[in-house]
N, CA, C and O atoms as a Tinker XYZ file with bonds, in Angstrom:
   416  protein
     1  N    114.409000   86.415000   16.145000    73     2
     2  CA   114.270000   86.585000   14.702000    64     1     3
     3  C    115.112000   87.791000   14.267000    63     2     4     5
     4  O    115.169000   88.809000   14.957000    81     3
     5  N    115.739000   87.657000   13.146000    73     3     6
     6  CA   116.619000   88.692000   12.624000    64     5     7
     7  C    115.841000   89.921000   12.150000    63     6     8     9
     8  O    114.742000   89.798000   11.610000    81     7
     9  N    116.413000   91.090000   12.351000    73     7    10
    10  CA   115.833000   92.320000   11.837000    64     9    11
    11  C    116.044000   92.438000   10.328000    63    10    12    13
    12  O    115.230000   93.045000    9.632000    81    11
    13  N    117.140000   91.858000    9.820000    73    11    14
    14  CA   117.475000   91.973000    8.407000    64    13    15
    15  C    116.927000   90.791000    7.625000    63    14    16    17
    16  O    116.970000   89.649000    8.083000    81    15
    17  N    116.403000   91.089000    6.421000    73    15    18
    18  CA   115.747000   90.065000    5.606000    64    17    19
    19  C    116.253000   90.107000    4.170000    63    18    20    21
    20  O    116.556000   91.168000    3.625000    81    19
    21  N    116.336000   88.926000    3.578000    73    19    22
    22  CA   116.569000   88.786000    2.151000    64    21    23
    23  C    115.221000   88.488000    1.523000    63    22    24    25
    24  O    114.541000   87.542000    1.919000    81    23
    25  N    114.837000   89.284000    0.557000    73    23    26
    26  CA   113.553000   89.174000   -0.119000    64    25    27
    27  C    113.745000   88.403000   -1.416000    63    26    28    29
    28  O    114.712000   88.631000   -2.141000    81    27
    29  N    112.816000   87.484000   -1.709000    73    27    30
    30  CA   112.869000   86.669000   -2.927000    64    29    31
    31  C    111.509000   86.723000   -3.600000    63    30    32    33
    32  O    110.499000   86.340000   -3.010000    81    31
    33  N    111.488000   87.204000   -4.851000    73    31    34
    34  CA   110.249000   87.307000   -5.628000    64    33    35
    35  C    110.524000   86.775000   -7.031000    63    34    36    37
    36  O    111.567000   87.077000   -7.611000    81    35
    37  N    109.609000   85.992000   -7.579000    73    35    38
    38  CA   109.724000   85.619000   -8.984000    64    37    39
    39  C    108.778000   86.501000   -9.793000    63    38    40    41
    40  O    107.673000   86.819000   -9.355000    81    39
    41  N    109.235000   86.891000  -10.985000    73    39    42
    42  CA   108.462000   87.777000  -11.866000    64    41    43
    43  C    108.374000   87.168000  -13.255000    63    42    44    45
    44  O    109.257000   86.422000  -13.677000    81    43
    45  N    107.309000   87.492000  -13.953000    73    43    46
    46  CA   107.063000   86.930000  -15.266000    64    45    47
    47  C    107.806000   87.607000  -16.403000    63    46    48    49
    48  O    107.862000   87.073000  -17.510000    81    47
    49  N    108.381000   88.782000  -16.144000    73    47    50
    50  CA   109.117000   89.481000  -17.194000    64    49    51
    51  C    110.183000   90.372000  -16.567000    63    50    52    53
    52  O    110.138000   90.692000  -15.379000    81    51
    53  N    111.144000   90.760000  -17.402000    73    51    54
    54  CA   112.201000   91.668000  -16.963000    64    53    55
    55  C    111.602000   93.025000  -16.603000    63    54    56    57
    56  O    112.007000   93.656000  -15.626000    81    55
    57  N    110.636000   93.464000  -17.404000    73    55    58
    58  CA   109.964000   94.744000  -17.151000    64    57    59
    59  C    109.288000   94.749000  -15.782000    63    58    60    61
    60  O    109.394000   95.723000  -15.036000    81    59
    61  N    108.593000   93.657000  -15.455000    73    59    62
    62  CA   107.917000   93.559000  -14.165000    64    61    63
    63  C    108.928000   93.555000  -13.015000    63    62    64    65
    64  O    108.723000   94.235000  -12.010000    81    63
    65  N    110.005000   92.800000  -13.156000    73    63    66
    66  CA   111.044000   92.745000  -12.112000    64    65    67
    67  C    111.667000   94.125000  -11.910000    63    66    68    69
    68  O    111.879000   94.551000  -10.774000    81    67
    69  N    111.960000   94.819000  -12.999000    73    67    70
    70  CA   112.524000   96.174000  -12.905000    64    69    71
    71  C    111.556000   97.133000  -12.231000    63    70    72    73
    72  O    111.952000   97.915000  -11.366000    81    71
    73  N    110.308000   97.075000  -12.618000    73    71    74
    74  CA   109.284000   97.976000  -12.067000    64    73    75
    75  C    109.155000   97.777000  -10.556000    63    74    76    77
    76  O    109.173000   98.743000   -9.794000    81    75
    77  N    109.027000   96.528000  -10.133000    73    75    78
    78  CA   108.864000   96.240000   -8.703000    64    77    79
    79  C    110.148000   96.567000   -7.945000    63    78    80    81
    80  O    110.096000   97.154000   -6.864000    81    79
    81  N    111.299000   96.191000   -8.503000    73    79    82
    82  CA   112.580000   96.476000   -7.848000    64    81    83
    83  C    112.795000   97.961000   -7.628000    63    82    84    85
    84  O    113.194000   98.380000   -6.541000    81    83
    85  N    112.533000   98.759000   -8.653000    73    83    86
    86  CA   112.698000  100.215000   -8.529000    64    85    87
    87  C    111.712000  100.805000   -7.528000    63    86    88    89
    88  O    112.067000  101.696000   -6.757000    81    87
    89  N    110.470000  100.311000   -7.538000    73    87    90
    90  CA   109.465000  100.793000   -6.594000    64    89    91
    91  C    109.917000  100.539000   -5.147000    63    90    92    93
    92  O    109.806000  101.421000   -4.295000    81    91
    93  N    110.425000   99.334000   -4.879000    73    91    94
    94  CA   110.843000   98.987000   -3.524000    64    93    95
    95  C    111.989000   99.869000   -3.044000    63    94    96    97
    96  O    111.990000  100.312000   -1.895000    81    95
    97  N    112.960000  100.127000   -3.911000    73    95    98
    98  CA   114.098000  100.965000   -3.527000    64    97    99
    99  C    113.669000  102.426000   -3.390000    63    98   100   101
   100  O    114.025000  103.090000   -2.417000    81    99
   101  N    112.912000  102.922000   -4.357000    73    99   102
   102  CA   112.459000  104.324000   -4.332000    64   101   103
   103  C    111.663000  104.639000   -3.071000    63   102   104   105
   104  O    111.767000  105.737000   -2.526000    81   103
   105  N    110.868000  103.676000   -2.608000    73   103   106
   106  CA   110.007000  103.879000   -1.441000    64   105   107
   107  C    110.614000  103.376000   -0.135000    63   106   108   109
   108  O    109.907000  103.197000    0.857000    81   107
   109  N    111.922000  103.149000   -0.140000    73   107   110
   110  CA   112.682000  102.708000    1.044000    64   109   111
   111  C    112.106000  101.442000    1.683000    63   110   112   113
   112  O    112.144000  101.275000    2.902000    81   111
   113  N    111.574000  100.554000    0.839000    73   111   114
   114  CA   111.123000   99.256000    1.320000    64   113   115
   115  C    112.220000   98.219000    1.171000    63   114   116   117
   116  O    112.166000   97.159000    1.795000    81   115
   117  N    113.216000   98.518000    0.346000    73   115   118
   118  CA   114.407000   97.681000    0.197000    64   117   119
   119  C    115.591000   98.610000   -0.025000    63   118   120   121
   120  O    115.473000   99.638000   -0.692000    81   119
   121  N    116.729000   98.239000    0.539000    73   119   122
   122  CA   117.932000   99.052000    0.353000    64   121   123
   123  C    118.463000   98.899000   -1.072000    63   122   124   125
   124  O    118.977000   99.852000   -1.657000    81   123
   125  N    118.334000   97.704000   -1.617000    73   123   126
   126  CA   118.716000   97.453000   -3.005000    64   125   127
   127  C    118.016000   96.194000   -3.489000    63   126   128   129
   128  O    117.549000   95.376000   -2.696000    81   127
   129  N    117.955000   96.058000   -4.800000    73   127   130
   130  CA   117.382000   94.857000   -5.399000    64   129   131
   131  C    118.314000   94.376000   -6.506000    63   130   132   133
   132  O    119.059000   95.159000   -7.096000    81   131
   133  N    118.258000   93.078000   -6.774000    73   131   134
   134  CA   119.028000   92.464000   -7.849000    64   133   135
   135  C    118.086000   91.608000   -8.676000    63   134   136   137
   136  O    117.156000   91.003000   -8.143000    81   135
   137  N    118.324000   91.560000   -9.964000    73   135   138
   138  CA   117.502000   90.750000  -10.858000    64   137   139
   139  C    118.365000   89.674000  -11.491000    63   138   140   141
   140  O    119.397000   89.960000  -12.097000    81   139
   141  N    117.930000   88.444000  -11.344000    73   139   142
   142  CA   118.584000   87.304000  -11.986000    64   141   143
   143  C    117.699000   86.920000  -13.167000    63   142   144   145
   144  O    116.557000   86.505000  -12.974000    81   143
   145  N    118.217000   87.055000  -14.392000    73   143   146
   146  CA   117.382000   86.839000  -15.578000    64   145   147
   147  C    117.311000   85.383000  -16.020000    63   146   148   149
   148  O    118.148000   84.549000  -15.676000    81   147
   149  N    116.275000   85.126000  -16.795000    73   147   150
   150  CA   116.157000   83.890000  -17.579000    64   149   151
   151  C    116.290000   82.591000  -16.789000    63   150   152   153
   152  O    117.089000   81.724000  -17.142000    81   151
   153  N    115.520000   82.461000  -15.738000    73   151   154
   154  CA   115.478000   81.173000  -15.048000    64   153   155
   155  C    114.308000   80.373000  -15.612000    63   154   156   157
   156  O    113.350000   80.943000  -16.134000    81   155
   157  N    114.389000   79.089000  -15.507000    73   155   158
   158  CA   113.298000   78.214000  -15.954000    64   157   159
   159  C    112.613000   77.660000  -14.718000    63   158   160   161
   160  O    113.244000   76.979000  -13.910000    81   159
   161  N    111.339000   77.943000  -14.567000    73   159   162
   162  CA   110.574000   77.464000  -13.416000    64   161   163
   163  C    109.617000   76.367000  -13.854000    63   162   164   165
   164  O    108.990000   76.455000  -14.910000    81   163
   165  N    109.514000   75.340000  -13.034000    73   163   166
   166  CA   108.563000   74.254000  -13.242000    64   165   167
   167  C    107.669000   74.227000  -12.008000    63   166   168   169
   168  O    108.162000   74.190000  -10.881000    81   167
   169  N    106.361000   74.245000  -12.219000    73   167   170
   170  CA   105.441000   74.383000  -11.096000    64   169   171
   171  C    104.088000   73.763000  -11.440000    63   170   172   173
   172  O    103.792000   73.485000  -12.602000    81   171
   173  N    103.292000   73.559000  -10.427000    73   171   174
   174  CA   101.938000   73.050000  -10.617000    64   173   175
   175  C    100.958000   74.198000  -10.422000    63   174   176   177
   176  O    100.990000   74.889000   -9.403000    81   175
   177  N    100.076000   74.397000  -11.420000    73   175   178
   178  CA    99.069000   75.444000  -11.348000    64   177   179
   179  C     97.785000   74.893000  -11.960000    63   178   180   181
   180  O     97.792000   74.393000  -13.085000    81   179
   181  N     96.694000   74.987000  -11.222000    73   179   182
   182  CA    95.402000   74.447000  -11.655000    64   181   183
   183  C     95.512000   72.963000  -12.031000    63   182   184   185
   184  O     94.991000   72.523000  -13.056000    81   183
   185  N     96.200000   72.215000  -11.176000    73   183   186
   186  CA    96.381000   70.767000  -11.326000    64   185   187
   187  C     97.141000   70.354000  -12.584000    63   186   188   189
   188  O     97.042000   69.205000  -13.015000    81   187
   189  N     97.893000   71.270000  -13.173000    73   187   190
   190  CA    98.707000   70.945000  -14.341000    64   189   191
   191  C    100.147000   71.349000  -14.081000    63   190   192   193
   192  O    100.404000   72.404000  -13.499000    81   191
   193  N    101.090000   70.515000  -14.508000    73   191   194
   194  CA   102.501000   70.863000  -14.412000    64   193   195
   195  C    102.827000   71.789000  -15.571000    63   194   196   197
   196  O    102.555000   71.482000  -16.732000    81   195
   197  N    103.419000   72.936000  -15.230000    73   195   198
   198  CA   103.741000   73.945000  -16.237000    64   197   199
   199  C    105.212000   74.332000  -16.131000    63   198   200   201
   200  O    105.880000   74.050000  -15.136000    81   199
   201  N    105.686000   74.972000  -17.162000    73   199   202
   202  CA   107.050000   75.461000  -17.217000    64   201   203
   203  C    107.020000   76.871000  -17.788000    63   202   204   205
   204  O    106.272000   77.155000  -18.724000    81   203
   205  N    107.838000   77.751000  -17.221000    73   203   206
   206  CA   107.811000   79.135000  -17.660000    64   205   207
   207  C    109.162000   79.802000  -17.434000    63   206   208   209
   208  O    109.876000   79.471000  -16.487000    81   207
   209  N    109.504000   80.734000  -18.302000    73   207   210
   210  CA   110.689000   81.565000  -18.115000    64   209   211
   211  C    110.323000   82.662000  -17.114000    63   210   212   213
   212  O    109.287000   83.312000  -17.254000    81   211
   213  N    111.173000   82.866000  -16.103000    73   211   214
   214  CA   110.917000   83.881000  -15.091000    64   213   215
   215  C    112.190000   84.644000  -14.761000    63   214   216   217
   216  O    113.274000   84.327000  -15.250000    81   215
   217  N    112.030000   85.652000  -13.923000    73   215   218
   218  CA   113.126000   86.467000  -13.423000    64   217   219
   219  C    113.043000   86.468000  -11.905000    63   218   220   221
   220  O    111.954000   86.588000  -11.342000    81   219
   221  N    114.177000   86.336000  -11.245000    73   219   222
   222  CA   114.210000   86.386000   -9.787000    64   221   223
   223  C    114.589000   87.796000   -9.361000    63   222   224   225
   224  O    115.566000   88.364000   -9.848000    81   223
   225  N    113.810000   88.348000   -8.453000    73   223   226
   226  CA   114.099000   89.645000   -7.856000    64   225   227
   227  C    114.497000   89.388000   -6.408000    63   226   228   229
   228  O    113.718000   88.839000   -5.629000    81   227
   229  N    115.707000   89.788000   -6.057000    73   227   230
   230  CA   116.214000   89.638000   -4.695000    64   229   231
   231  C    116.369000   91.032000   -4.105000    63   230   232   233
   232  O    116.798000   91.955000   -4.798000    81   231
   233  N    116.027000   91.189000   -2.848000    73   231   234
   234  CA   116.191000   92.482000   -2.195000    64   233   235
   235  C    116.700000   92.320000   -0.778000    63   234   236   237
   236  O    116.544000   91.268000   -0.158000    81   235
   237  N    117.313000   93.383000   -0.275000    73   235   238
   238  CA   117.763000   93.414000    1.108000    64   237   239
   239  C    116.915000   94.443000    1.838000    63   238   240   241
   240  O    116.799000   95.590000    1.406000    81   239
   241  N    116.318000   94.016000    2.964000    73   239   242
   242  CA   115.379000   94.884000    3.662000    64   241   243
   243  C    115.402000   94.603000    5.157000    63   242   244   245
   244  O    116.284000   93.911000    5.666000    81   243
   245  N    114.406000   95.160000    5.851000    73   243   246
   246  CA   114.255000   94.963000    7.285000    64   245   247
   247  C    112.882000   94.364000    7.599000    63   246   248   249
   248  O    111.938000   94.472000    6.816000    81   247
   249  N    112.808000   93.744000    8.746000    73   247   250
   250  CA   111.576000   93.091000    9.202000    64   249   251
   251  C    110.388000   94.054000    9.182000    63   250   252   253
   252  O    109.279000   93.654000    8.827000    81   251
   253  N    110.600000   95.292000    9.549000    73   251   254
   254  CA   109.514000   96.271000    9.639000    64   253   255
   255  C    108.807000   96.510000    8.305000    63   254   256   257
   256  O    107.685000   97.017000    8.287000    81   255
   257  N    109.447000   96.152000    7.185000    73   255   258
   258  CA   108.887000   96.419000    5.860000    64   257   259
   259  C    108.092000   95.263000    5.264000    63   258   260   261
   260  O    107.502000   95.420000    4.195000    81   259
   261  N    108.059000   94.127000    5.913000    73   259   262
   262  CA   107.471000   92.922000    5.318000    64   261   263
   263  C    106.023000   93.130000    4.862000    63   262   264   265
   264  O    105.698000   92.845000    3.710000    81   263
   265  N    105.169000   93.612000    5.730000    73   263   266
   266  CA   103.746000   93.769000    5.372000    64   265   267
   267  C    103.552000   94.747000    4.218000    63   266   268   269
   268  O    102.751000   94.495000    3.318000    81   267
   269  N    104.279000   95.858000    4.240000    73   267   270
   270  CA   104.166000   96.845000    3.164000    64   269   271
   271  C    104.666000   96.275000    1.844000    63   270   272   273
   272  O    104.086000   96.540000    0.792000    81   271
   273  N    105.738000   95.495000    1.896000    73   271   274
   274  CA   106.278000   94.887000    0.681000    64   273   275
   275  C    105.263000   93.916000    0.087000    63   274   276   277
   276  O    104.987000   93.961000   -1.112000    81   275
   277  N    104.712000   93.048000    0.915000    73   275   278
   278  CA   103.730000   92.076000    0.420000    64   277   279
   279  C    102.553000   92.802000   -0.234000    63   278   280   281
   280  O    102.142000   92.444000   -1.338000    81   279
   281  N    102.019000   93.800000    0.427000    73   279   282
   282  CA   100.865000   94.534000   -0.106000    64   281   283
   283  C    101.207000   95.226000   -1.430000    63   282   284   285
   284  O    100.440000   95.137000   -2.389000    81   283
   285  N    102.337000   95.904000   -1.487000    73   283   286
   286  CA   102.680000   96.644000   -2.705000    64   285   287
   287  C    103.040000   95.713000   -3.856000    63   286   288   289
   288  O    102.693000   95.996000   -5.002000    81   287
   289  N    103.728000   94.609000   -3.575000    73   287   290
   290  CA   104.074000   93.672000   -4.645000    64   289   291
   291  C    102.810000   93.016000   -5.195000    63   290   292   293
   292  O    102.656000   92.903000   -6.411000    81   291
   293  N    101.904000   92.583000   -4.317000    73   291   294
   294  CA   100.649000   91.975000   -4.787000    64   293   295
   295  C     99.865000   92.927000   -5.684000    63   294   296   297
   296  O     99.256000   92.492000   -6.661000    81   295
   297  N     99.873000   94.218000   -5.366000    73   295   298
   298  CA    99.098000   95.182000   -6.157000    64   297   299
   299  C     99.729000   95.459000   -7.524000    63   298   300   301
   300  O     99.034000   95.901000   -8.439000    81   299
   301  N    101.022000   95.210000   -7.676000    73   299   302
   302  CA   101.718000   95.489000   -8.936000    64   301   303
   303  C    102.002000   94.242000   -9.768000    63   302   304   305
   304  O    102.286000   94.344000  -10.962000    81   303
   305  N    101.928000   93.074000   -9.151000    73   303   306
   306  CA   102.365000   91.830000   -9.792000    64   305   307
   307  C    101.315000   91.277000  -10.747000    63   306   308   309
   308  O    100.114000   91.437000  -10.529000    81   307
   309  N    101.779000   90.628000  -11.800000    73   307   310
   310  CA   100.867000   90.064000  -12.807000    64   309   311
   311  C    100.306000   88.703000  -12.393000    63   310   312   313
   312  O     99.312000   88.256000  -12.964000    81   311
   313  N    100.918000   88.039000  -11.415000    73   311   314
   314  CA   100.469000   86.707000  -11.013000    64   313   315
   315  C     99.315000   86.787000  -10.008000    63   314   316   317
   316  O     99.234000   87.726000   -9.216000    81   315
   317  N     98.428000   85.793000  -10.053000    73   315   318
   318  CA    97.361000   85.681000   -9.051000    64   317   319
   319  C     97.931000   85.355000   -7.679000    63   318   320   321
   320  O     97.404000   85.796000   -6.658000    81   319
   321  N     99.002000   84.587000   -7.661000    73   319   322
   322  CA    99.623000   84.134000   -6.411000    64   321   323
   323  C    101.141000   84.300000   -6.520000    63   322   324   325
   324  O    101.860000   83.317000   -6.697000    81   323
   325  N    101.635000   85.554000   -6.412000    73   323   326
   326  CA   103.075000   85.759000   -6.579000    64   325   327
   327  C    103.895000   85.159000   -5.439000    63   326   328   329
   328  O    103.466000   85.131000   -4.285000    81   327
   329  N    105.072000   84.685000   -5.792000    73   327   330
   330  CA   106.025000   84.176000   -4.803000    64   329   331
   331  C    106.697000   85.380000   -4.152000    63   330   332   333
   332  O    107.452000   86.103000   -4.804000    81   331
   333  N    106.424000   85.592000   -2.873000    73   331   334
   334  CA   107.047000   86.672000   -2.103000    64   333   335
   335  C    107.530000   86.031000   -0.811000    63   334   336   337
   336  O    106.731000   85.732000    0.077000    81   335
   337  N    108.830000   85.824000   -0.708000    73   335   338
   338  CA   109.395000   85.137000    0.452000    64   337   339
   339  C    110.458000   85.997000    1.128000    63   338   340   341
   340  O    111.106000   86.824000    0.488000    81   339
   341  N    110.626000   85.786000    2.429000    73   339   342
   342  CA   111.644000   86.492000    3.207000    64   341   343
   343  C    112.495000   85.471000    3.955000    63   342   344   345
   344  O    111.979000   84.511000    4.528000    81   343
   345  N    113.795000   85.695000    3.940000    73   343   346
   346  CA   114.736000   84.830000    4.645000    64   345   347
   347  C    115.533000   85.679000    5.621000    63   346   348   349
   348  O    115.882000   86.820000    5.320000    81   347
   349  N    115.819000   85.124000    6.784000    73   347   350
   350  CA   116.610000   85.836000    7.779000    64   349   351
   351  C    118.048000   86.013000    7.315000    63   350   352   353
   352  O    118.656000   85.100000    6.756000    81   351
   353  N    118.574000   87.197000    7.557000    73   351   354
   354  CA   120.007000   87.452000    7.420000    64   353   355
   355  C    120.535000   87.463000    8.852000    63   354   356   357
   356  O    120.365000   88.445000    9.575000    81   355
   357  N    121.166000   86.385000    9.250000    73   355   358
   358  CA   121.615000   86.239000   10.633000    64   357   359
   359  C    122.948000   86.914000   10.913000    63   358   360   361
   360  O    123.235000   87.271000   12.055000    81   359
   361  N    123.763000   87.090000    9.886000    73   359   362
   362  CA   125.047000   87.758000   10.082000    64   361   363
   363  C    125.542000   88.285000    8.746000    63   362   364   365
   364  O    125.070000   87.880000    7.684000    81   363
   365  N    126.490000   89.183000    8.822000    73   363   366
   366  CA   127.065000   89.777000    7.622000    64   365   367
   367  C    127.957000   90.938000    8.012000    63   366   368   369
   368  O    128.188000   91.188000    9.195000    81   367
   369  N    128.446000   91.631000    7.032000    73   367   370
   370  CA   129.285000   92.803000    7.261000    64   369   371
   371  C    128.483000   93.850000    8.024000    63   370   372   373
   372  O    127.413000   94.263000    7.579000    81   371
   373  N    129.003000   94.280000    9.176000    73   371   374
   374  CA   128.291000   95.297000    9.967000    64   373   375
   375  C    128.069000   96.569000    9.171000    63   374   376   377
   376  O    127.029000   97.216000    9.300000    81   375
   377  N    129.041000   96.928000    8.354000    73   375   378
   378  CA   128.913000   98.123000    7.524000    64   377   379
   379  C    127.747000   97.975000    6.557000    63   378   380   381
   380  O    126.972000   98.914000    6.376000    81   379
   381  N    127.615000   96.796000    5.929000    73   379   382
   382  CA   126.531000   96.563000    4.979000    64   381   383
   383  C    125.183000   96.513000    5.697000    63   382   384   385
   384  O    124.204000   97.067000    5.198000    81   383
   385  N    125.116000   95.865000    6.850000    73   383   386
   386  CA   123.862000   95.793000    7.596000    64   385   387
   387  C    123.396000   97.186000    8.036000    63   386   388   389
   388  O    122.201000   97.479000    8.007000    81   387
   389  N    124.331000   98.033000    8.440000    73   387   390
   390  CA   123.982000   99.419000    8.790000    64   389   391
   391  C    123.453000  100.156000    7.565000    63   390   392   393
   392  O    122.524000  100.959000    7.664000    81   391
   393  N    124.053000   99.875000    6.408000    73   391   394
   394  CA   123.605000  100.497000    5.159000    64   393   395
   395  C    122.162000  100.078000    4.843000    63   394   396   397
   396  O    121.362000  100.901000    4.399000    81   395
   397  N    121.829000   98.794000    5.072000    73   395   398
   398  CA   120.453000   98.337000    4.884000    64   397   399
   399  C    119.508000   99.111000    5.804000    63   398   400   401
   400  O    118.445000   99.559000    5.374000    81   399
   401  N    119.897000   99.263000    7.064000    73   399   402
   402  CA   119.064000  100.015000    8.023000    64   401   403
   403  C    118.824000  101.441000    7.569000    63   402   404   405
   404  O    117.713000  101.959000    7.688000    81   403
   405  N    119.850000  102.068000    7.054000    73   403   406
   406  CA   119.759000  103.461000    6.628000    64   405   407
   407  C    118.895000  103.629000    5.375000    63   406   408   409
   408  O    118.266000  104.671000    5.195000    81   407
   409  N    118.861000  102.625000    4.518000    73   407   410
   410  CA   118.239000  102.772000    3.211000    64   409   411
   411  C    116.957000  101.983000    3.012000    63   410   412   413
   412  O    116.446000  101.927000    1.894000    81   411
   413  N    116.425000  101.376000    4.054000    73   411   414
   414  CA   115.147000  100.664000    3.916000    64   413   415
   415  C    114.284000  100.868000    5.136000    63   414   416
   416  O    113.172000  100.345000    5.200000    81   415
């Protein structure tokens, strides 16, 4: 399993995405975060199909931070069941991967 991870979180507002993104970087849980605005999500919640405007928060981090990230995001997030996913980064620029190690 890769040491480096790409973090994916959906947020209900730009303010929430900014707040969580800054918290993760400030606390060295992510080397950096990016916000993709104004996506349209379609999902099932309480047996009803719903649609909502959301923001995607992407971060670059390390495996060692996963549990802390999940705990801190859940405590700050407005959703009952926030989407918090991690994907392996199997390869990339060695310089960038070292930068992730240094900053998360």
